[in-house]
C-alpha positions in Angstrom: -76.0 49.5 34.1 -77.6 46.3 35.4 -76.6 43.0 33.8 -79.7 41.5 32.2 -78.5 37.9 32.4 -77.8 38.2 36.1 -81.3 39.7 36.7 -82.8 36.8 34.7 -80.8 34.3 36.7 -81.9 35.9 39.9 -85.5 35.9 38.7 -85.3 32.2 37.6 -83.7 31.2 41.0 -86.4 33.1 42.9 -89.2 31.4 40.9 -87.5 28.0 41.5 -87.2 28.8 45.2 -90.9 29.8 45.3 -91.9 26.5 43.6 -89.9 24.5 46.1 -91.5 26.4 49.0 -95.0 25.7 47.6 -94.1 22.0 47.4 -92.8 22.0 51.0 -95.9 23.9 52.1 -98.2 21.4 50.4 -96.3 18.5 52.1 -96.5 20.2 55.5 -100.2 20.8 55.0 -100.6 17.1 54.3 -98.7 16.2 57.4 -100.7 18.5 59.6 -103.9 17.1 58.2 -102.7 13.6 58.9 -101.6 14.5 62.5 -105.0 16.1 63.1 -106.9 13.1 61.9 -104.8 10.7 64.0 -105.2 13.0 67.0 -109.0 12.8 66.6 -108.8 9.0 66.5 -106.6 8.9 69.6 -109.0 11.3 71.4 -112.0 9.1 70.4 -110.2 6.0 71.6 -109.2 7.6 74.9 -112.9 8.5 75.6 -113.9 4.9 74.7 -111.2 3.5 77.0 -112.3 5.8 79.8 -115.9 4.7 79.4 -114.8 1.1 79.4 -112.9 1.6 82.7 -116.0 3.2 84.2 -118.1 0.3 83.2 -115.6 -2.2 84.5 -115.4 -0.4 87.8 -119.2 -0.7 88.2 -119.1 -4.4 87.3 -116.3 -5.0 89.9 -118.4 -3.2 92.5 -121.3 -5.5 91.7 -119.1 -8.6 91.9 -117.7 -7.4 95.2 -121.2 -6.9 96.6 -122.2 -10.3 95.4 -119.2 -12.0 97.0 -119.9 -10.2 100.3 -123.5 -11.3 100.2 -122.4 -14.9 99.5 -119.9 -14.8 102.3 -122.5 -13.6 104.7 -124.9 -16.3 103.6 -122.2 -18.9 104.0 -121.5 -17.7 107.5 -125.2 -17.7 108.4 -125.5 -21.3 107.1 -122.4 -22.4 109.0 -123.8 -20.8 112.1 -127.1 -22.6 111.7 -125.5 -25.9 111.0 -123.2 -25.5 114.0 -126.2 -24.6 116.2 -128.2 -27.6 115.0 -125.3 -30.0 115.6 -124.8 -28.6 119.1 -128.6 -28.8 119.8 -128.8 -32.5 118.8 -126.1 -33.5 121.3 
C-alpha cells in the first residue's frame, strides 16, 4: 500500500520545484532579452564608428592632398623668388 502523506509531500515538492523553475525561466528570459537589446545597441554603435572612421579617412586624404599642393606652391614661389633675385644681380 502507498503512503498517501508521502505521495502528497512528493506532489507538493514537485509543484514547488516547478514554480521555482518557472521563476528561473522567466528571469533567464528577461536576461536574454536584455542581452539581445544591448547587443543590437553595440552592433549599431560599431556600424556608426566604422562609418565615422571611413569619413575621417577621407578627410585625412583631403588634408594630405591640400598640404602637398601647398608644399608644391611654396616650392614654386621659392624657386621664382630665387630666380628673380639671381636675375637682378
